[in-house]
C-alpha positions in Angstrom: 9.3 -28.3 16.8 8.7 -24.6 16.6 7.3 -22.8 19.6 4.4 -20.6 18.3 4.2 -18.6 21.5 7.7 -17.4 20.8 7.0 -16.9 17.1 3.8 -15.0 18.0 5.9 -12.6 20.1 8.3 -12.1 17.2 5.6 -11.4 14.7 3.9 -8.9 17.1 7.1 -7.0 17.7 7.8 -6.7 13.9 4.2 -5.8 13.1 3.8 -3.1 15.7 7.4 -1.9 15.7 8.1 -2.0 19.4 8.3 -4.4 22.4 5.9 -2.1 24.3 3.1 -2.1 21.7 3.6 -5.9 21.1 3.3 -6.4 24.9 0.0 -4.5 25.0 -1.5 -6.6 22.1 -0.3 -9.9 23.7 -1.3 -8.9 27.2 2.2 -9.4 28.4 4.9 -7.2 30.0 7.6 -5.8 27.7 10.1 -7.8 29.7 8.2 -11.0 29.0 8.1 -10.2 25.2 11.8 -9.5 25.3 12.5 -12.8 27.0 10.6 -14.7 24.4 12.5 -13.0 21.6 15.8 -13.7 23.3 14.9 -17.4 23.8 13.8 -17.7 20.2 17.0 -16.1 19.0 19.0 -18.6 21.1 17.2 -21.5 19.7 17.5 -20.3 16.1 21.1 -19.2 16.6 20.5 -15.9 14.8 19.5 -12.3 15.6 15.8 -11.9 14.6 15.0 -8.3 15.4 16.9 -5.1 14.9 16.1 -3.0 18.0 15.2 0.5 17.1 12.4 3.0 16.4 10.8 1.0 14.9 12.0 -2.5 15.5 12.4 -4.3 12.2 13.0 -8.0 11.3 16.4 -9.3 10.1 16.4 -11.5 7.1 16.0 -14.6 9.3 13.3 -12.8 11.4 11.3 -12.0 8.3 11.3 -15.6 7.2 10.0 -16.7 10.6 7.4 -13.9 10.6 6.2 -14.9 7.2 5.9 -18.6 8.3 4.0 -17.5 11.5 1.5 -15.4 9.6 0.8 -18.1 7.1 0.1 -20.5 10.0 -2.2 -18.0 11.6 -4.1 -17.5 8.3 -4.4 -21.2 7.9 -5.8 -21.5 11.4 -8.3 -18.8 10.8 -9.4 -20.5 7.6 -9.7 -23.8 9.5 -11.7 -22.1 12.2 -14.1 -20.9 9.5 -14.8 -24.4 8.4 -14.8 -26.0 11.8 -16.5 -23.4 14.1 -16.9 -25.9 16.9 -13.2 -26.4 17.4 -12.1 -25.3 20.9 -9.5 -22.7 21.6 -8.2 -20.0 19.5 -9.6 -21.3 16.2 -13.2 -20.8 17.0 -14.5 -17.4 15.9 -11.0 -16.2 15.0 -11.1 -13.3 12.5 -8.5 -13.5 9.7 -6.4 -10.4 9.2 -5.2 -9.5 5.8 -2.3 -7.0 5.6 -2.2 -5.4 2.1 0.3 -2.9 0.6 -1.6 -0.4 -1.5 -0.8 3.1 -2.8 -2.5 6.1 -1.2 -4.4 7.1 -4.3 -6.0 3.7 -4.6 -6.9 3.6 -0.9 -8.5 7.1 -1.3 -10.5 6.5 -4.5 -11.5 2.8 -5.1 -9.8 0.1 -3.0 -11.8 0.5 0.2 -15.1 0.7 -1.7 -14.2 -2.4 -3.6 -13.2 -4.6 -0.6 -15.6 -3.3 2.1 -18.6 -5.7 1.3 -16.3 -8.7 1.4 -14.7 -7.7 4.7 -18.1 -7.0 6.3 -19.6 -10.3 5.0 -16.7 -12.5 5.8 -15.4 -10.9 8.9 -12.0 -10.1 7.5 -9.9 -7.5 9.3 -7.9 -5.3 6.9 -4.5 -3.9 7.8 -3.4 -1.4 5.0 0.3 -0.6 4.5 0.5 2.6 2.4 3.4 2.8 -0.1 4.0 4.1 -3.6 2.5 1.8 -6.3 6.0 1.2 -7.8 7.3 0.0 -4.4 4.5 -2.1 -2.9 5.8 -5.3 -4.5 8.8 -5.0 -2.2 6.5 -5.2 0.8 5.3 -8.7 -0.3 8.8 -9.7 -1.3 10.1 -9.0 2.2 7.1 -10.8 3.8 5.6 -7.8 5.6 2.3 -8.2 3.7 0.2 -11.0 2.3 -1.0 -9.1 -0.7 -0.2 -6.0 -2.7 -1.7 -3.7 -5.3 1.3 -2.9 -7.4 2.5 -1.8 -10.9 4.8 -5.0 -11.1 3.2 -7.5 -13.5 5.7 -10.3 -13.0 4.9 -12.4 -9.9 7.2 -12.1 -6.9 8.7 -15.4 -6.0 6.1 -17.6 -4.2 3.2 -15.3 -5.3 0.7 -15.1 -8.1 -0.1 -11.9 -10.1 -3.3 -10.8 -11.9 -4.1 -7.6 -13.7 -6.7 -5.4 -12.0 -7.0 -2.5 -14.5 -5.5 0.9 -14.9 -5.8 4.2 -13.0 -5.8 7.3 -15.2 -3.9 10.4 -13.9 -4.3 13.9 -15.3 -1.9 16.9 -14.9 -4.0 19.6 -13.3 -3.7 23.0 -11.6 -5.8 25.9 -10.5 -6.9 28.2 -13.3 -5.0 31.2 -11.8 -1.8 29.0 -11.5 -2.2 28.0 -15.2 -2.5 31.6 -16.2 0.5 32.7 -14.2 3.0 30.0 -15.1 1.8 28.6 -18.5 0.5 31.7 -20.3 3.1 30.9 -23.0 2.1 27.2 -23.1 3.3 24.1 -21.5 6.9 23.9 -22.7 10.3 22.7 -21.4 11.0 26.2 -20.1 7.7 26.8 -18.4 7.7 23.4 -16.8 11.2 24.1 -15.5 10.1 27.1 -13.5 6.5 26.2 -12.4 6.2 24.6 -8.9 4.8 21.1 -8.9 3.4 18.9 -6.1 5.0 15.6 -5.3 3.7 13.0 -2.9 7.1 11.9 -1.6 10.6 11.2 -3.0 9.2 7.9 -4.5 6.6 9.7 -6.5 7.7 9.7 -10.2 4.4 10.6 -11.9 5.2 14.3 -12.4 8.6 13.4 -13.9 6.9 10.9 -16.2 4.6 13.6 -17.4 7.4 16.1 -17.9 9.4 13.5 -20.0 6.3 12.7 -22.1 5.7 16.4 -22.9 9.3 17.6 -23.3 11.5 14.5 -23.7 13.8 16.0 -21.1 14.8 15.5 -17.5 13.8 18.7 -15.5 14.0 19.6 -11.8 11.2 22.1 -11.2 10.7 23.5 -7.7 8.6 21.0 -5.8 6.3 20.8 -2.8 6.3 17.5 -0.9 2.8 16.6 0.2 2.7 13.0 1.5 -1.1 13.0 2.1 -3.6 12.5 -0.7 -6.1 15.1 0.5 -3.3 17.6 1.1 -1.9 16.9 -2.3 -5.2 17.7 -3.9 -5.7 20.8 -1.9 -2.3 22.0 -2.9 -3.3 21.8 -6.5 -6.8 23.4 -5.9 -5.3 26.3 -3.9 -2.7 27.2 -6.6 0.4 26.0 -4.8 1.5 23.9 -7.8 0.5 21.5 -10.5 0.3 17.7 -10.0 -0.8 14.4 -11.4 -4.1 13.5 -9.8 -6.4 10.4 -10.2 -9.2 11.1 -12.7 -11.8 9.7 -10.3 -10.7 12.1 -7.6 -10.6 15.3 -9.6 -13.7 14.9 -11.7 -15.9 17.2 -9.5 -13.2 19.8 -9.3 -12.8 19.8 -13.1 -16.6 20.1 -13.5 -16.7 23.1 -11.1 -13.7 24.8 -12.7 -11.6 24.6 -9.6 -9.0 22.7 -11.6 -8.0 22.7 -15.2 -5.8 20.3 -17.2 -2.3 21.5 -18.2 -2.5 19.7 -21.6 -6.0 18.5 -22.3 -6.0 14.9 -23.6 -2.5 14.2 -22.4 -2.7 11.8 -19.4 -0.8 8.9 -17.8 -2.3 5.4 -17.4 -0.9 3.3 -14.6 -1.6 -0.5 -14.8 -2.3 -2.1 -11.5 -1.9 -5.8 -10.5 -2.9 -7.8 -7.5 -0.1 -10.0 -6.1 -0.7 -12.4 -3.2 0.8 -15.6 -1.7 0.5 -18.7 -3.8 -0.3 -20.7 -0.7 -3.9 -21.8 -1.1 -6.0 -20.3 1.7 -9.8 -20.3 1.1 -10.7 -16.8 2.1 -7.5 -15.3 0.7 -8.2 -16.9 -2.7 -11.8 -15.6 -2.4 -10.5 -12.1 -1.7 -8.4 -12.1 -4.8 -11.3 -13.3 -7.0 -13.6 -10.7 -5.4 -11.0 -7.9 -6.0 -10.5 -8.8 -9.6 -14.3 -8.7 -10.1 -15.1 -5.6 -8.1 -12.3 -3.5 -9.5 -13.9 -3.5 -12.9 -16.4 -1.0 -11.5 -13.6 1.4 -10.6 -10.7 0.8 -13.0 -10.4 0.9 -16.8 
């Protein structure tokens, strides 16, 4: 029989990245948390946590964390149906950890899910990652759902299409005049600085390939913050691919212009979540598919 006090300590360490933070959440001492992890590892016969900054789960630890979180979600769902149950079930708020790209979080995702979270008392824990990599988060068990570009369901999950985000290549008017006076060509794109979110961001490269059919390596700013990325474009530091919803006011005011009007990138987004039937999690998926029609094409 699994000891859920020990499993809870493991899940807390992995979720918060350290024994000290997990101890604070569990109202224990770091030594007590460490002892629980050690005892669980002895019982399982395997190392479950890679100690470091942050602490991360081993493959065995990830399996146990996934199991623990599913049990916690089922308990929260049961508590919603049987509010008179004594103990931890009564009044327990379910927590949903979702992997989502920063652009979605900044433009439509929070607006889409906020009414549901408020009405149903769901706590949201967002994990930010590139949309091409969020599926890995649900694959390794660190989240229960993900907004991703991957259409094919991860093993043990279901996938449904949400819609598409449209990105446009934009820059400040002065930047366009300085670097693209001769047009947007292979040579001008090679020398014009661009803005990239982080090393995972491939949108600028996709646009370059679409325009030139070539692989180029222009000088790049790295701006791993959605507001900073936008400001870098507005202030003339470089050109970048920005969500259409985010830049509409800036285009209207003339602060930004398109590099090639009419040439854009459409990114299809999907919702993937555990196949395990949990009432409020299933309801969240239905709500998201419905609400996103107001924000995505």
